[in-house]
C-alpha positions in Angstrom: 40.9 2.1 -49.8 39.7 2.3 -46.1 37.9 -1.0 -46.0 39.9 -4.0 -45.3 38.9 -7.4 -44.2 40.3 -6.6 -40.7 38.0 -3.5 -40.4 35.0 -5.4 -41.6 35.7 -8.2 -39.0 36.2 -5.6 -36.2 32.9 -3.9 -37.1 31.2 -7.3 -37.1 32.6 -8.1 -33.6 31.5 -4.7 -32.4 27.9 -5.3 -33.7 27.9 -8.7 -32.0 29.2 -7.2 -28.7 26.5 -4.5 -28.9 23.8 -7.1 -29.5 24.9 -9.0 -26.4 25.1 -5.8 -24.4 21.5 -4.8 -25.4 20.2 -8.2 -24.6 21.9 -8.0 -21.1 20.5 -4.6 -20.5 17.0 -6.0 -21.4 17.4 -8.8 -18.9 18.6 -6.4 -16.2 15.5 -4.1 -16.7 13.3 -7.2 -16.6 14.9 -8.3 -13.3 14.8 -4.9 -11.9 11.0 -4.5 -12.6 10.3 -7.9 -11.2 12.2 -7.1 -8.0 10.2 -3.8 -7.6 6.9 -5.5 -8.2 7.7 -8.2 -5.7 8.7 -5.6 -3.1 5.5 -3.6 -3.8 3.4 -6.8 -3.4 5.1 -7.7 -0.3 4.5 -4.2 1.2 0.8 -4.3 0.2 0.4 -7.7 1.7 2.1 -6.8 4.9 -0.1 -3.6 5.1 -3.2 -5.7 4.6 -2.3 -8.1 7.4 -1.4 -5.3 9.7 -4.6 -3.4 8.9 -6.7 -6.5 9.6 -5.0 -7.1 12.9 -5.3 -3.5 14.0 -9.0 -3.5 13.0 -9.6 -6.5 15.1 -7.8 -4.9 18.1 -9.8 -1.7 17.6 -13.1 -3.6 17.5 -12.5 -5.8 20.6 -11.0 -2.8 22.4 -14.0 -0.7 21.6 -16.4 -3.4 23.0 -14.2 -3.6 26.1 -14.4 0.2 26.7 -18.2 0.1 26.2 -18.6 -2.7 28.7 -16.3 -0.9 31.1 -18.3 2.4 30.8 -21.7 0.7 30.8 -22.2 0.4 34.6 -21.6 4.1 35.1 -23.2 5.6 32.0 -25.5 2.9 30.7 -25.1 0.8 27.6 -26.5 3.2 25.0 -24.5 6.1 26.3 -21.4 4.1 26.4 -21.8 3.2 22.7 -22.4 6.9 21.9 -19.2 7.9 23.7 -17.1 5.4 21.8 -18.8 6.5 18.5 -18.1 10.1 19.3 -14.5 9.3 19.9 -14.3 7.6 16.5 -16.0 10.6 14.8 -13.4 12.9 16.3 -10.6 10.6 15.3 -12.0 10.4 11.8 -12.2 14.3 11.6 -8.6 14.5 12.8 -7.4 12.0 10.2 -9.3 13.7 7.4 -7.9 17.2 8.4 -4.3 16.0 8.6 -4.6 13.3 5.8 -1.8 14.8 3.7 0.8 14.9 6.5 -0.2 11.6 8.1 -1.2 9.4 5.1 -0.4 10.8 1.7 3.2 12.0 2.2 4.4 8.8 4.0 2.8 6.6 1.4 4.4 8.6 -1.4 7.8 8.4 0.3 7.5 4.6 0.8 6.3 4.0 -2.7 9.1 6.3 -4.1 11.7 4.4 -2.1 10.5 1.1 -3.3 10.2 2.1 -7.0 13.2 4.4 -7.2 15.7 2.2 -5.4 
């Protein structure tokens, strides 16, 4: 009574449209994941390059400070002064690690992954 050839054909078309829609949604999710992974890899690579550059600057700068202090303090004392500076810096970073490191990293990762 209710099923006619027209209704069956319309339902068949609806099923085909839904299949196409689901396939397109699957492709969209794949592309979205790929974009986020690429952005994350780019951020990690950039962070690695910047970290290596900053480490080289710190190392050469530390030696420059030691050699600048050496005539007045002596070589061994100059190295101890620079080492003490880095110990204090480490303690400050450790004390404020949540504010200075964890929260910004979480914000950056959330912005990359939730965008």
